[in-house]
Each structure stands twice: as structure tokens, then as C-alpha cells.
N, C-alpha and C positions, 0 to 999 in steps of 0.2 A: 231458093225456093222458086220453081214454076209457077207465076198470080194463077194459074187458072187449076191447080190443086187445091188451093184457100175453098175452104167451106161456103157456096154463098150465104148462108146462114152471118157467118163473120162478117162478109164483104157489107148486107144487108146490117148488120148494128153500128158499123159504124159510124160517129156522127153525121149528120147533115153537110154535104161539102167536100169531107173526105177524101184525097187523092194516096193510092196504095204507091208509091214510089219506090217501094222496093223489101223485101222481106227476108233479114237477116236472122240464124240462129244467136240466142246470146241467154249464157248460164245452161243450166242445166229444165229440160222442158218435158214435163212427163205427161202422159195420157193415162186418166184413167177410166177406165170402162166399166168395172163393176156394177151390178147394177146396185148391191146396198148402199153404195157409196153415189148417189146418182143427184142429191140433194147438194153435191160441196161446191159446184159455179155459185148457185142460188147464195148459199150459205156464206161464200167471203163474200161475194156482191151487197149482201145486206148487211153483213158484219163490218164491212172498211166502208161504206156506205154511212153509218152513224159513226163512226170515228173521226170518219172526214168531216163531220160536222161540227166536231169540237177540235179536232184535233189535223186540220189540212195539211201542213207543210211534213206530218210524218209519220204522214202513210199515204200507199198507193190508191190514186183516187178511181175508184171503182167507174168505169166508162156501161158496161155492158156485161151482162151473160145471158145464154141461150144453149139451146140445142144441135147439135148438127143436125144436116141434111140428111147425108148421107143415113142407107136403112141398114150398115148393115149389121152395127153395133150402136146401142145406145151410148151417146158422147153428149158432153157436156163442153163450154166452153166462157171463160171470163176474160172481159175487155179491160185491161187498167193502164192508165198513165204511168210512164217510164219514169223512173228513180233511178241514177247512178249511184247504185251503193257502194258503200267500202267498208271493205273488213274490218271489224274492231267494235267496241264500246263507246258511246260519246262520256266524255267527262262527266261524272257523278251529278252534278247541282245543276248538269242543261238536264241531264235525264229525268231528274228529281221535277225540275220545275214543270216538263210537259205529262208528268204520271199526276200529278197538282193539279193541276188544268185538269185532264180527264176525268181526274174524280171529283173535283166540286162543281164540274160543268154539266157534266152527262146528268141525264135525267130521264126516269122511267119511264113508259107512256102512261102505264097501269099503275105507277107506284109498288108493283111487286118486281118479287125477284123473278126473271127468267126475261125471251128475247123472242119475237114471231115466228121463229123460222127456225127448224133444226140446223144446230152448231155442230162442229166437230174439230174434236182436239185431237188431231189426226184422226187414223183410221173411227174409232172409238165416237159415237154421237153423244152428243150433250141432249141432258132431260131438260128441255127449254119450258116444259110450260110452267105457267105463272102460278108463283106462289106468295104469299106474306113473308114466308117463316126460311129468314136465312138457313136454318138448321135442318128442315125440308127438302130445302134444297140440294146444300151440299150433302146430304145423309142418301138422300136418292141416288145424285149423281156418283156416290164412293161405291154403292152397292154395283151400281151399272156397270162401271169400271171393270171392278171386281171381276162380274158376269165377260165381260170380255175374254179380261185375262185367262178366264177359266176356258175359254173356247179355244184361245192359244195353246193354252198348256193340256187342257183337261182338266176334269174335276180336282181340284184338291179340299179334302173335308176342312182338313186344319184351318185352311183359310176361310173358309165361308161360315166354320163357328167363328172364327175369332172378327169377321165382317161385322155378323151380326153382335156380338158385344161391343164389338168398338161403336156403336153408331148409337148403340142405343145409352150407354156409356159415356164414351167421351166426347163423339160430336154434340149429345146432348149438354154434356156439363162445360165446352167452350164455347158454341154458337147460342146457346136459348139465353144465358148469362144478357147477351148483346140486346136484347129485345125483352129484356124483364125489369120488372121496377122503374118503370118508365121512360128506361133506355129506350130506341131506336137506331137503326144504323137506315143509312138510303140505297137503293141502290144502284149502281153504278156498273156504266162500263167495264170491264177489265179482257185485253188482249191477253191469248191463253197463255203465251210465252212467258207471260208475267209470274205466273205461277211457277218458274221454275228460279226466281228470286231468293237466295242465303243457300243454296244447295251447290253445293262445293265442285258438282260437275259442268258448272256452267262458268258464264263469267260474271254475275251478279251473285256476287260473296256477302257473307252477314254486314259486311265492312258497307252497304248500300243497303241492308234491311236497316243496318243502327241508324243511318243518316236520318231512313224515309221516316223512323219510330221520332225520333229526335226532331228535326224539320214539318214534319205533314203529323205527328200525335198517334197516337193509339186510340184504338175504340175504348171504351169502359167495357168491362175493370180490366184497365190497361194493366195488373199485374198476369193476367193470362196472355201475353201478346206471345209470347215466342213459344210457348205451348201451343196455342191457337196454327202458327205460324210453323210447327213442327207437323202438326195435322196435318196441313196444307201440302208439306212437303211429300208427305207417306202416297196420298191420290197421288203425286207428280210419281213417285217412284213408282207407283204399280200401273201407268199408264206408260210411261217407258218401257216396263217391263215388258209391255205386251205389245208395241208397235217396235223395237228395234230388233229384236226382242234378246233382253239383256237376264234371262234367267234369277242371277245370283240377288238382283233385285227385287224377288219376291223374299227372301228368305229377311234382305235389309227391314223391307217391309214390317212383317211379321213380326222384327225384333222390336222395333220402333211403334206398332201397334200396343206389344205387351208391354212396353215402357210405361206409358203413356195410361193404359189400361190401371198398371201398379200406382201409377201416382194417383188417379182417379177410380178408384173400385165401384166406389156406391153412384158413379153415374153424376145426374143432375142433382140430387143429395150433398155430395158433397159441399157443390155451392152453395147450398140453403143453409147446409149445418154452419159454414164460414162465415156466410152473410149477417147471420142474425145472431152470432156469439159476442 
């Protein structure tokens, strides 16, 4: 690539004393020009910066982000240090040590769930307004993701009705007990790709989830661990269905939502009944 074609804003963002020796393509480059995604570069920069403070050897260290100077379309750029990645998954115990370090050492600056900028799960935005309630954070994100899905496929009245009942009953039943009766959970950083753990469509299947539960532990009520995991995986399937797109995952999500609704038909009241019996 001709150096003259490199936008001046990128050159200006390089660390002081840098010299551009060559410009070479590596992997796939995707230029995002849609206005609704204009915050992605900043979101990635701030996210990687937060992760790098805890696990610097396991992320691409962010250097800068900014806007191109060219005025034809709004474009953003992100500059990071280079990581020579290899395809494949690391040994389970190696990855487990990294996740445990991230979980135990990351601290929310407000003590609440959220983030100081809007981040993205692919194209869908994360609703990162600060809240003390993990139930509220996850529930509103679940609704937001379903809303994005329906922007892609059109209105699905069945899914909309299921979503309302699911958030009101299942999300309340499985997440409210985490912060009930004197229990508390600490907000921690979580890379979006970790939401796929245990999904057979991805490399980290249930054997890793089981190892995590054994070695790191499960939040109380521990007996809800696998139901919580299934609930989280439903949201992952909804997002994947929207961005790939893979329409069959909509039916999969509906089926799994009905399964958990059948198990917890009375929502949080089911927990109160068992906790007092």
C-alpha cells in the first residue's frame, strides 16, 4: 500500500517517534461505514484497555482510536499492538487460569454492572447503563437483543410474548437469588466471546464449563448453575441468529425459553417457595 494513501489521522495517532517502514495486509480487513456503528472503534479501544489492565499478555494492547480525516463518509480506525495468533484453543487449564485472573482482579469503578461507553456484541449494542442489579442488566439486554433480531427478520409476536414472560419469570427466578438473602455478586469484566462457553457450536463445550464450576466455583444458589448457563446460552443464540443470520436458532431459542418457563412457571415465587420450605 502506498504510504500516501494512509489517512493522516492514523499517522498522527501513532506513538511519538514511530516510523512507518511498510504497510502490508494481514488477515481480513473490514471497513465499517454505517453511522449506527460509528462507536465501535472507541468501544473496542476502551474494552481492550480495561482487559489489558488485568490480562495484558492475553489481549491486543490498544494504542489509539480516532476518526479518518477524509470527509466523504464517517470512518473510524483502531490501532493495537500486533499479536501473532494461532488457530485453535489453548489447553483448558491454561485458559481457566486466565479467566480466573480476569474474574478475581477486575473491579467495577462504580461497584455496579455496566460500562462507561456503549459496547457491541457484533452489530447489536450493549445497554451499558450502570445498575446495581444483575437481573436488571441481563433482562434489559435480553429484550434489546430480541428487538434487534426483529429488526432483521420482522416482528414475531410469539417471540415478543415469550420474551416478556421469560424476563419476568425465568430471569427473575435465576438471577434475583444471586443478590437475595445477603448474597452478593461482584461485577467483573467479561469478553463477549466467553458467552459461547458450553454451546456445542463453539470450541469450548460443556467439559470446560464443568471444569470451571469445579475449579473456580459457582455462585449461590449453586443448584441453579446449569439453568443459569442455559438461560445465558439462549441470549447467545438470539444474537447469533440475528447477525449470521441463522434463522433456525430462533426456533431453538423459543423451544429453550419454553423449557425454562415450564420449569419455573411462577418466576421468583418458585424460589421463595423452595427457600422457605
